[in-house]
PDB file of N, CA, C and O in Angstrom:
ATOM      1  N   MET A   1     134.640 -38.031 139.332  1.00  0.00           N
ATOM      2  CA  MET A   1     134.800 -36.944 140.283  1.00  0.00           C
ATOM      3  C   MET A   1     135.778 -35.895 139.765  1.00  0.00           C
ATOM      4  O   MET A   1     135.493 -34.699 139.839  1.00  0.00           O
ATOM      5  N   LYS A   2     136.940 -36.329 139.235  1.00  0.00           N
ATOM      6  CA  LYS A   2     137.935 -35.385 138.732  1.00  0.00           C
ATOM      7  C   LYS A   2     137.405 -34.621 137.532  1.00  0.00           C
ATOM      8  O   LYS A   2     137.732 -33.448 137.353  1.00  0.00           O
ATOM      9  N   LYS A   3     136.590 -35.272 136.707  1.00  0.00           N
ATOM     10  CA  LYS A   3     136.050 -34.620 135.529  1.00  0.00           C
ATOM     11  C   LYS A   3     135.097 -33.489 135.919  1.00  0.00           C
ATOM     12  O   LYS A   3     135.085 -32.440 135.276  1.00  0.00           O
ATOM     13  N   SER A   4     134.310 -33.697 136.957  1.00  0.00           N
ATOM     14  CA  SER A   4     133.378 -32.659 137.377  1.00  0.00           C
ATOM     15  C   SER A   4     134.118 -31.465 138.020  1.00  0.00           C
ATOM     16  O   SER A   4     133.694 -30.320 137.865  1.00  0.00           O
ATOM     17  N   ILE A   5     135.202 -31.730 138.725  1.00  0.00           N
ATOM     18  CA  ILE A   5     135.997 -30.650 139.312  1.00  0.00           C
ATOM     19  C   ILE A   5     136.650 -29.827 138.206  1.00  0.00           C
ATOM     20  O   ILE A   5     136.683 -28.599 138.276  1.00  0.00           O
ATOM     21  N   PHE A   6     137.165 -30.504 137.190  1.00  0.00           N
ATOM     22  CA  PHE A   6     137.773 -29.811 136.059  1.00  0.00           C
ATOM     23  C   PHE A   6     136.738 -28.951 135.335  1.00  0.00           C
ATOM     24  O   PHE A   6     137.014 -27.805 134.982  1.00  0.00           O
ATOM     25  N   LYS A   7     135.561 -29.503 135.120  1.00  0.00           N
ATOM     26  CA  LYS A   7     134.493 -28.779 134.445  1.00  0.00           C
ATOM     27  C   LYS A   7     134.066 -27.549 135.253  1.00  0.00           C
ATOM     28  O   LYS A   7     133.868 -26.470 134.693  1.00  0.00           O
ATOM     29  N   PHE A   8     133.926 -27.718 136.565  1.00  0.00           N
ATOM     30  CA  PHE A   8     133.563 -26.602 137.438  1.00  0.00           C
ATOM     31  C   PHE A   8     134.622 -25.510 137.403  1.00  0.00           C
ATOM     32  O   PHE A   8     134.283 -24.328 137.339  1.00  0.00           O
ATOM     33  N   THR A   9     135.887 -25.879 137.442  1.00  0.00           N
ATOM     34  CA  THR A   9     136.983 -24.907 137.398  1.00  0.00           C
ATOM     35  C   THR A   9     136.990 -24.158 136.068  1.00  0.00           C
ATOM     36  O   THR A   9     137.195 -22.944 136.043  1.00  0.00           O
ATOM     37  N   ALA A  10     136.770 -24.866 134.970  1.00  0.00           N
ATOM     38  CA  ALA A  10     136.745 -24.227 133.656  1.00  0.00           C
ATOM     39  C   ALA A  10     135.591 -23.231 133.559  1.00  0.00           C
ATOM     40  O   ALA A  10     135.765 -22.131 133.035  1.00  0.00           O
ATOM     41  N   ILE A  11     134.432 -23.606 134.053  1.00  0.00           N
ATOM     42  CA  ILE A  11     133.276 -22.703 134.030  1.00  0.00           C
ATOM     43  C   ILE A  11     133.532 -21.486 134.901  1.00  0.00           C
ATOM     44  O   ILE A  11     133.187 -20.366 134.524  1.00  0.00           O
ATOM     45  N   LEU A  12     134.128 -21.695 136.052  1.00  0.00           N
ATOM     46  CA  LEU A  12     134.433 -20.586 136.954  1.00  0.00           C
ATOM     47  C   LEU A  12     135.414 -19.602 136.315  1.00  0.00           C
ATOM     48  O   LEU A  12     135.257 -18.390 136.465  1.00  0.00           O
ATOM     49  N   LEU A  13     136.409 -20.104 135.615  1.00  0.00           N
ATOM     50  CA  LEU A  13     137.374 -19.231 134.941  1.00  0.00           C
ATOM     51  C   LEU A  13     136.722 -18.423 133.828  1.00  0.00           C
ATOM     52  O   LEU A  13     137.029 -17.244 133.651  1.00  0.00           O
ATOM     53  N   VAL A  14     135.825 -19.051 133.079  1.00  0.00           N
ATOM     54  CA  VAL A  14     135.130 -18.340 132.009  1.00  0.00           C
ATOM     55  C   VAL A  14     134.238 -17.255 132.586  1.00  0.00           C
ATOM     56  O   VAL A  14     134.213 -16.135 132.075  1.00  0.00           O
ATOM     57  N   ILE A  15     133.514 -17.572 133.632  1.00  0.00           N
ATOM     58  CA  ILE A  15     132.629 -16.593 134.265  1.00  0.00           C
ATOM     59  C   ILE A  15     133.441 -15.434 134.829  1.00  0.00           C
ATOM     60  O   ILE A  15     133.043 -14.277 134.699  1.00  0.00           O
ATOM     61  N   THR A  16     134.558 -15.732 135.446  1.00  0.00           N
ATOM     62  CA  THR A  16     135.408 -14.686 136.016  1.00  0.00           C
ATOM     63  C   THR A  16     135.923 -13.749 134.938  1.00  0.00           C
ATOM     64  O   THR A  16     135.935 -12.532 135.125  1.00  0.00           O
ATOM     65  N   SER A  17     136.345 -14.302 133.820  1.00  0.00           N
ATOM     66  CA  SER A  17     136.899 -13.451 132.771  1.00  0.00           C
ATOM     67  C   SER A  17     135.821 -12.655 132.049  1.00  0.00           C
ATOM     68  O   SER A  17     136.110 -11.582 131.520  1.00  0.00           O
ATOM     69  N   LEU A  18     134.593 -13.146 132.011  1.00  0.00           N
ATOM     70  CA  LEU A  18     133.534 -12.442 131.297  1.00  0.00           C
ATOM     71  C   LEU A  18     132.796 -11.425 132.155  1.00  0.00           C
ATOM     72  O   LEU A  18     132.084 -10.576 131.619  1.00  0.00           O
ATOM     73  N   THR A  19     132.946 -11.490 133.447  1.00  0.00           N
ATOM     74  CA  THR A  19     132.180 -10.600 134.301  1.00  0.00           C
ATOM     75  C   THR A  19     132.999  -9.450 134.862  1.00  0.00           C
ATOM     76  O   THR A  19     132.530  -8.732 135.746  1.00  0.00           O
ATOM     77  N   SER A  20     134.177  -9.270 134.379  1.00  0.00           N
ATOM     78  CA  SER A  20     134.953  -8.112 134.800  1.00  0.00           C
ATOM     79  C   SER A  20     134.533  -6.941 133.922  1.00  0.00           C
ATOM     80  O   SER A  20     134.954  -6.841 132.770  1.00  0.00           O
ATOM     81  N   CYS A  21     133.732  -6.082 134.450  1.00  0.00           N
ATOM     82  CA  CYS A  21     133.015  -5.056 133.686  1.00  0.00           C
ATOM     83  C   CYS A  21     133.930  -4.123 132.908  1.00  0.00           C
ATOM     84  O   CYS A  21     133.658  -3.845 131.740  1.00  0.00           O
ATOM     85  N   ALA A  22     134.979  -3.641 133.500  1.00  0.00           N
ATOM     86  CA  ALA A  22     135.854  -2.694 132.805  1.00  0.00           C
ATOM     87  C   ALA A  22     136.603  -3.371 131.657  1.00  0.00           C
ATOM     88  O   ALA A  22     136.870  -2.738 130.636  1.00  0.00           O
ATOM     89  N   THR A  23     136.940  -4.638 131.813  1.00  0.00           N
ATOM     90  CA  THR A  23     137.628  -5.362 130.754  1.00  0.00           C
ATOM     91  C   THR A  23     136.705  -5.590 129.574  1.00  0.00           C
ATOM     92  O   THR A  23     137.128  -5.457 128.426  1.00  0.00           O
ATOM     93  N   VAL A  24     135.458  -5.930 129.835  1.00  0.00           N
ATOM     94  CA  VAL A  24     134.511  -6.242 128.772  1.00  0.00           C
ATOM     95  C   VAL A  24     133.977  -4.975 128.115  1.00  0.00           C
ATOM     96  O   VAL A  24     133.934  -4.890 126.888  1.00  0.00           O
ATOM     97  N   PHE A  25     133.569  -3.987 128.911  1.00  0.00           N
ATOM     98  CA  PHE A  25     132.886  -2.815 128.381  1.00  0.00           C
ATOM     99  C   PHE A  25     133.758  -1.570 128.285  1.00  0.00           C
ATOM    100  O   PHE A  25     133.308  -0.558 127.748  1.00  0.00           O
ATOM    101  N   GLY A  26     134.967  -1.609 128.778  1.00  0.00           N
ATOM    102  CA  GLY A  26     135.808  -0.416 128.838  1.00  0.00           C
ATOM    103  C   GLY A  26     136.551  -0.081 127.579  1.00  0.00           C
ATOM    104  O   GLY A  26     137.122   1.006 127.484  1.00  0.00           O
ATOM    105  N   GLY A  27     136.572  -0.963 126.607  1.00  0.00           N
ATOM    106  CA  GLY A  27     137.316  -0.693 125.378  1.00  0.00           C
ATOM    107  C   GLY A  27     138.761  -1.124 125.494  1.00  0.00           C
ATOM    108  O   GLY A  27     139.152  -1.812 126.437  1.00  0.00           O
ATOM    109  N   LYS A  28     139.546  -0.705 124.515  1.00  0.00           N
ATOM    110  CA  LYS A  28     140.959  -1.082 124.464  1.00  0.00           C
ATOM    111  C   LYS A  28     141.730  -0.432 125.612  1.00  0.00           C
ATOM    112  O   LYS A  28     141.529   0.742 125.922  1.00  0.00           O
ATOM    113  N   VAL A  29     142.605  -1.201 126.231  1.00  0.00           N
ATOM    114  CA  VAL A  29     143.428  -0.706 127.341  1.00  0.00           C
ATOM    115  C   VAL A  29     144.684  -0.079 126.760  1.00  0.00           C
ATOM    116  O   VAL A  29     145.414  -0.721 126.006  1.00  0.00           O
ATOM    117  N   SER A  30     144.936   1.183 127.115  1.00  0.00           N
ATOM    118  CA  SER A  30     146.104   1.890 126.599  1.00  0.00           C
ATOM    119  C   SER A  30     147.347   1.567 127.429  1.00  0.00           C
ATOM    120  O   SER A  30     147.261   0.987 128.511  1.00  0.00           O
ATOM    121  N   ASP A  31     148.497   1.957 126.897  1.00  0.00           N
ATOM    122  CA  ASP A  31     149.758   1.700 127.594  1.00  0.00           C
ATOM    123  C   ASP A  31     149.826   2.437 128.930  1.00  0.00           C
ATOM    124  O   ASP A  31     150.374   1.913 129.900  1.00  0.00           O
ATOM    125  N   CYS A  32     149.273   3.646 128.985  1.00  0.00           N
ATOM    126  CA  CYS A  32     149.355   4.403 130.237  1.00  0.00           C
ATOM    127  C   CYS A  32     148.449   3.792 131.318  1.00  0.00           C
ATOM    128  O   CYS A  32     148.677   4.018 132.506  1.00  0.00           O
ATOM    129  N   GLN A  33     147.436   3.031 130.923  1.00  0.00           N
ATOM    130  CA  GLN A  33     146.606   2.347 131.909  1.00  0.00           C
ATOM    131  C   GLN A  33     147.344   1.144 132.488  1.00  0.00           C
ATOM    132  O   GLN A  33     147.132   0.780 133.644  1.00  0.00           O
ATOM    133  N   ARG A  34     148.201   0.536 131.694  1.00  0.00           N
ATOM    134  CA  ARG A  34     148.915  -0.674 132.130  1.00  0.00           C
ATOM    135  C   ARG A  34     150.114  -0.374 133.027  1.00  0.00           C
ATOM    136  O   ARG A  34     150.454  -1.181 133.892  1.00  0.00           O
ATOM    137  N   THR A  35     150.754   0.772 132.832  1.00  0.00           N
ATOM    138  CA  THR A  35     151.991   1.048 133.562  1.00  0.00           C
ATOM    139  C   THR A  35     151.718   1.771 134.873  1.00  0.00           C
ATOM    140  O   THR A  35     150.842   2.632 134.960  1.00  0.00           O
ATOM    141  N   LYS A  36     152.479   1.407 135.877  1.00  0.00           N
ATOM    142  CA  LYS A  36     152.380   2.072 137.180  1.00  0.00           C
ATOM    143  C   LYS A  36     152.999   3.452 137.095  1.00  0.00           C
ATOM    144  O   LYS A  36     154.012   3.637 136.421  1.00  0.00           O
ATOM    145  N   PRO A  37     152.407   4.416 137.766  1.00  0.00           N
ATOM    146  CA  PRO A  37     153.030   5.745 137.761  1.00  0.00           C
ATOM    147  C   PRO A  37     154.345   5.729 138.546  1.00  0.00           C
ATOM    148  O   PRO A  37     154.471   5.049 139.564  1.00  0.00           O
ATOM    149  N   ALA A  38     155.296   6.478 138.057  1.00  0.00           N
ATOM    150  CA  ALA A  38     156.592   6.569 138.729  1.00  0.00           C
ATOM    151  C   ALA A  38     156.455   7.435 139.976  1.00  0.00           C
ATOM    152  O   ALA A  38     155.433   8.089 140.185  1.00  0.00           O
ATOM    153  N   ALA A  39     157.479   7.429 140.782  1.00  0.00           N
ATOM    154  CA  ALA A  39     157.472   8.244 142.005  1.00  0.00           C
ATOM    155  C   ALA A  39     157.342   9.712 141.637  1.00  0.00           C
ATOM    156  O   ALA A  39     158.075  10.219 140.787  1.00  0.00           O
ATOM    157  N   GLY A  40     156.405  10.389 142.283  1.00  0.00           N
ATOM    158  CA  GLY A  40     156.174  11.793 142.024  1.00  0.00           C
ATOM    159  C   GLY A  40     155.106  12.076 140.981  1.00  0.00           C
ATOM    160  O   GLY A  40     154.640  13.210 140.868  1.00  0.00           O
ATOM    161  N   GLU A  41     154.706  11.055 140.209  1.00  0.00           N
ATOM    162  CA  GLU A  41     153.639  11.232 139.234  1.00  0.00           C
ATOM    163  C   GLU A  41     152.285  11.061 139.920  1.00  0.00           C
ATOM    164  O   GLU A  41     152.189  10.359 140.926  1.00  0.00           O
ATOM    165  N   PRO A  42     151.237  11.694 139.387  1.00  0.00           N
ATOM    166  CA  PRO A  42     149.916  11.526 140.002  1.00  0.00           C
ATOM    167  C   PRO A  42     149.402  10.092 139.842  1.00  0.00           C
ATOM    168  O   PRO A  42     149.717   9.405 138.871  1.00  0.00           O
ATOM    169  N   ALA A  43     148.614   9.668 140.810  1.00  0.00           N
ATOM    170  CA  ALA A  43     148.043   8.319 140.774  1.00  0.00           C
ATOM    171  C   ALA A  43     147.011   8.222 139.657  1.00  0.00           C
ATOM    172  O   ALA A  43     146.415   9.223 139.259  1.00  0.00           O
ATOM    173  N   ARG A  44     146.807   7.011 139.159  1.00  0.00           N
ATOM    174  CA  ARG A  44     145.808   6.789 138.116  1.00  0.00           C
ATOM    175  C   ARG A  44     144.413   6.832 138.719  1.00  0.00           C
ATOM    176  O   ARG A  44     144.213   6.387 139.849  1.00  0.00           O
ATOM    177  N   LYS A  45     143.453   7.359 137.985  1.00  0.00           N
ATOM    178  CA  LYS A  45     142.070   7.427 138.452  1.00  0.00           C
ATOM    179  C   LYS A  45     141.347   6.137 138.094  1.00  0.00           C
ATOM    180  O   LYS A  45     141.587   5.549 137.039  1.00  0.00           O
ATOM    181  N   ILE A  46     140.460   5.703 138.981  1.00  0.00           N
ATOM    182  CA  ILE A  46     139.737   4.445 138.808  1.00  0.00           C
ATOM    183  C   ILE A  46     138.373   4.721 138.200  1.00  0.00           C
ATOM    184  O   ILE A  46     137.748   5.737 138.503  1.00  0.00           O
ATOM    185  N   ARG A  47     137.908   3.815 137.339  1.00  0.00           N
ATOM    186  CA  ARG A  47     136.562   3.892 136.773  1.00  0.00           C
ATOM    187  C   ARG A  47     135.577   3.452 137.847  1.00  0.00           C
ATOM    188  O   ARG A  47     135.449   2.261 138.130  1.00  0.00           O
ATOM    189  N   VAL A  48     134.892   4.403 138.436  1.00  0.00           N
ATOM    190  CA  VAL A  48     134.019   4.135 139.582  1.00  0.00           C
ATOM    191  C   VAL A  48     132.833   3.263 139.185  1.00  0.00           C
ATOM    192  O   VAL A  48     132.449   2.368 139.938  1.00  0.00           O
ATOM    193  N   GLY A  49     132.251   3.508 138.020  1.00  0.00           N
ATOM    194  CA  GLY A  49     131.101   2.725 137.570  1.00  0.00           C
ATOM    195  C   GLY A  49     131.434   1.249 137.426  1.00  0.00           C
ATOM    196  O   GLY A  49     130.666   0.387 137.852  1.00  0.00           O
ATOM    197  N   ALA A  50     132.572   0.964 136.829  1.00  0.00           N
ATOM    198  CA  ALA A  50     132.995  -0.429 136.664  1.00  0.00           C
ATOM    199  C   ALA A  50     133.321  -1.062 138.012  1.00  0.00           C
ATOM    200  O   ALA A  50     133.051  -2.243 138.229  1.00  0.00           O
ATOM    201  N   LEU A  51     133.894  -0.286 138.907  1.00  0.00           N
ATOM    202  CA  LEU A  51     134.221  -0.790 140.240  1.00  0.00           C
ATOM    203  C   LEU A  51     132.954  -1.199 140.986  1.00  0.00           C
ATOM    204  O   LEU A  51     132.897  -2.278 141.576  1.00  0.00           O
ATOM    205  N   ILE A  52     131.946  -0.343 140.960  1.00  0.00           N
ATOM    206  CA  ILE A  52     130.686  -0.649 141.648  1.00  0.00           C
ATOM    207  C   ILE A  52     129.992  -1.837 140.995  1.00  0.00           C
ATOM    208  O   ILE A  52     129.454  -2.697 141.693  1.00  0.00           O
ATOM    209  N   ALA A  53     129.996  -1.898 139.659  1.00  0.00           N
ATOM    210  CA  ALA A  53     129.375  -3.020 138.957  1.00  0.00           C
ATOM    211  C   ALA A  53     130.057  -4.340 139.314  1.00  0.00           C
ATOM    212  O   ALA A  53     129.388  -5.355 139.503  1.00  0.00           O
ATOM    213  N   ASN A  54     131.384  -4.325 139.406  1.00  0.00           N
ATOM    214  CA  ASN A  54     132.101  -5.548 139.791  1.00  0.00           C
ATOM    215  C   ASN A  54     131.764  -5.976 141.208  1.00  0.00           C
ATOM    216  O   ASN A  54     131.600  -7.166 141.478  1.00  0.00           O
ATOM    217  N   ILE A  55     131.663  -5.026 142.103  1.00  0.00           N
ATOM    218  CA  ILE A  55     131.343  -5.359 143.492  1.00  0.00           C
ATOM    219  C   ILE A  55     129.945  -5.969 143.587  1.00  0.00           C
ATOM    220  O   ILE A  55     129.733  -6.939 144.315  1.00  0.00           O
ATOM    221  N   LEU A  56     129.003  -5.400 142.852  1.00  0.00           N
ATOM    222  CA  LEU A  56     127.628  -5.886 142.914  1.00  0.00           C
ATOM    223  C   LEU A  56     127.417  -7.200 142.163  1.00  0.00           C
ATOM    224  O   LEU A  56     126.670  -8.061 142.628  1.00  0.00           O
ATOM    225  N   LEU A  57     128.067  -7.366 141.005  1.00  0.00           N
ATOM    226  CA  LEU A  57     127.810  -8.535 140.174  1.00  0.00           C
ATOM    227  C   LEU A  57     128.699  -9.729 140.511  1.00  0.00           C
ATOM    228  O   LEU A  57     128.201 -10.826 140.764  1.00  0.00           O
ATOM    229  N   PHE A  58     130.009  -9.515 140.514  1.00  0.00           N
ATOM    230  CA  PHE A  58     130.922 -10.645 140.713  1.00  0.00           C
ATOM    231  C   PHE A  58     132.267 -10.097 141.168  1.00  0.00           C
ATOM    232  O   PHE A  58     133.074  -9.665 140.345  1.00  0.00           O
ATOM    233  N   THR A  59     132.504 -10.112 142.442  1.00  0.00           N
ATOM    234  CA  THR A  59     133.683  -9.479 143.031  1.00  0.00           C
ATOM    235  C   THR A  59     135.017  -9.977 142.471  1.00  0.00           C
ATOM    236  O   THR A  59     135.924  -9.157 142.327  1.00  0.00           O
ATOM    237  N   PRO A  60     135.203 -11.259 142.145  1.00  0.00           N
ATOM    238  CA  PRO A  60     136.503 -11.659 141.570  1.00  0.00           C
ATOM    239  C   PRO A  60     136.838 -10.977 140.248  1.00  0.00           C
ATOM    240  O   PRO A  60     137.989 -11.001 139.813  1.00  0.00           O
ATOM    241  N   GLY A  61     135.841 -10.369 139.608  1.00  0.00           N
ATOM    242  CA  GLY A  61     136.121  -9.608 138.395  1.00  0.00           C
ATOM    243  C   GLY A  61     137.026  -8.417 138.652  1.00  0.00           C
ATOM    244  O   GLY A  61     137.687  -7.929 137.736  1.00  0.00           O
ATOM    245  N   LEU A  62     137.062  -7.946 139.889  1.00  0.00           N
ATOM    246  CA  LEU A  62     137.970  -6.854 140.258  1.00  0.00           C
ATOM    247  C   LEU A  62     139.420  -7.239 140.013  1.00  0.00           C
ATOM    248  O   LEU A  62     140.223  -6.423 139.560  1.00  0.00           O
ATOM    249  N   ILE A  63     139.746  -8.478 140.315  1.00  0.00           N
ATOM    250  CA  ILE A  63     141.119  -8.951 140.133  1.00  0.00           C
ATOM    251  C   ILE A  63     141.507  -8.858 138.665  1.00  0.00           C
ATOM    252  O   ILE A  63     142.603  -8.405 138.336  1.00  0.00           O
ATOM    253  N   VAL A  64     140.613  -9.284 137.786  1.00  0.00           N
ATOM    254  CA  VAL A  64     140.892  -9.247 136.353  1.00  0.00           C
ATOM    255  C   VAL A  64     141.044  -7.813 135.881  1.00  0.00           C
ATOM    256  O   VAL A  64     141.969  -7.501 135.131  1.00  0.00           O
ATOM    257  N   ASP A  65     140.147  -6.938 136.313  1.00  0.00           N
ATOM    258  CA  ASP A  65     140.206  -5.539 135.883  1.00  0.00           C
ATOM    259  C   ASP A  65     141.482  -4.847 136.329  1.00  0.00           C
ATOM    260  O   ASP A  65     142.093  -4.122 135.544  1.00  0.00           O
ATOM    261  N   PHE A  66     141.892  -5.052 137.560  1.00  0.00           N
ATOM    262  CA  PHE A  66     143.111  -4.400 138.042  1.00  0.00           C
ATOM    263  C   PHE A  66     144.362  -5.056 137.454  1.00  0.00           C
ATOM    264  O   PHE A  66     145.368  -4.378 137.243  1.00  0.00           O
ATOM    265  N   ALA A  67     144.315  -6.352 137.188  1.00  0.00           N
ATOM    266  CA  ALA A  67     145.470  -7.026 136.597  1.00  0.00           C
ATOM    267  C   ALA A  67     145.704  -6.580 135.155  1.00  0.00           C
ATOM    268  O   ALA A  67     146.850  -6.476 134.718  1.00  0.00           O
ATOM    269  N   THR A  68     144.629  -6.318 134.415  1.00  0.00           N
ATOM    270  CA  THR A  68     144.776  -5.880 133.028  1.00  0.00           C
ATOM    271  C   THR A  68     144.940  -4.379 132.900  1.00  0.00           C
ATOM    272  O   THR A  68     145.347  -3.892 131.845  1.00  0.00           O
ATOM    273  N   GLY A  69     144.627  -3.630 133.963  1.00  0.00           N
ATOM    274  CA  GLY A  69     144.711  -2.179 133.927  1.00  0.00           C
ATOM    275  C   GLY A  69     143.429  -1.534 133.434  1.00  0.00           C
ATOM    276  O   GLY A  69     143.356  -0.309 133.335  1.00  0.00           O
ATOM    277  N   ALA A  70     142.427  -2.326 133.127  1.00  0.00           N
ATOM    278  CA  ALA A  70     141.166  -1.800 132.604  1.00  0.00           C
ATOM    279  C   ALA A  70     140.377  -1.052 133.672  1.00  0.00           C
ATOM    280  O   ALA A  70     139.466  -0.297 133.333  1.00  0.00           O
ATOM    281  N   ALA A  71     140.690  -1.235 134.928  1.00  0.00           N
ATOM    282  CA  ALA A  71     139.961  -0.571 136.000  1.00  0.00           C
ATOM    283  C   ALA A  71     140.321   0.912 136.095  1.00  0.00           C
ATOM    284  O   ALA A  71     139.640   1.678 136.777  1.00  0.00           O
ATOM    285  N   TYR A  72     141.384   1.308 135.414  1.00  0.00           N
ATOM    286  CA  TYR A  72     141.822   2.704 135.450  1.00  0.00           C
ATOM    287  C   TYR A  72     141.295   3.461 134.244  1.00  0.00           C
ATOM    288  O   TYR A  72     141.131   2.892 133.166  1.00  0.00           O
ATOM    289  N   LYS A  73     141.029   4.761 134.434  1.00  0.00           N
ATOM    290  CA  LYS A  73     140.562   5.610 133.335  1.00  0.00           C
ATOM    291  C   LYS A  73     141.692   5.816 132.344  1.00  0.00           C
ATOM    292  O   LYS A  73     142.861   5.847 132.728  1.00  0.00           O
ATOM    293  N   PRO A  74     141.344   5.958 131.053  1.00  0.00           N
ATOM    294  CA  PRO A  74     142.384   6.237 130.056  1.00  0.00           C
ATOM    295  C   PRO A  74     143.058   7.588 130.312  1.00  0.00           C
ATOM    296  O   PRO A  74     142.435   8.510 130.841  1.00  0.00           O
ATOM    297  N   CYS A  75     144.302   7.694 129.943  1.00  0.00           N
ATOM    298  CA  CYS A  75     145.064   8.926 130.142  1.00  0.00           C
ATOM    299  C   CYS A  75     144.729   9.936 129.051  1.00  0.00           C
ATOM    300  O   CYS A  75     144.367   9.564 127.935  1.00  0.00           O
ATOM    301  N   ASN A  76     144.852  11.191 129.381  1.00  0.00           N
ATOM    302  CA  ASN A  76     144.632  12.278 128.419  1.00  0.00           C
ATOM    303  C   ASN A  76     145.979  12.873 128.026  1.00  0.00           C
ATOM    304  O   ASN A  76     146.353  13.946 128.498  1.00  0.00           O
ATOM    305  N   LYS A  77     146.686  12.188 127.180  1.00  0.00           N
ATOM    306  CA  LYS A  77     148.011  12.673 126.763  1.00  0.00           C
ATOM    307  C   LYS A  77     147.998  13.097 125.330  1.00  0.00           C
ATOM    308  O   LYS A  77     149.023  13.532 124.805  1.00  0.00           O
TER     309      LYS A  77
END
């Protein structure tokens, strides 16, 4: 019983990490995507296509995308 629970959890983690669309297809995450804007700075823009794909395909992928910063558009600096 414990072995099957462990196997299920491992598969779920792999699926979650592979189905976060912005992380997989968005390319390298820049430093400005990872850092929160300071007070008074404009908010970061979200990649709408990746957001919709995550909602339709596998919603927990949103957590991965926002945690890594891949859900935000790259900065133009």
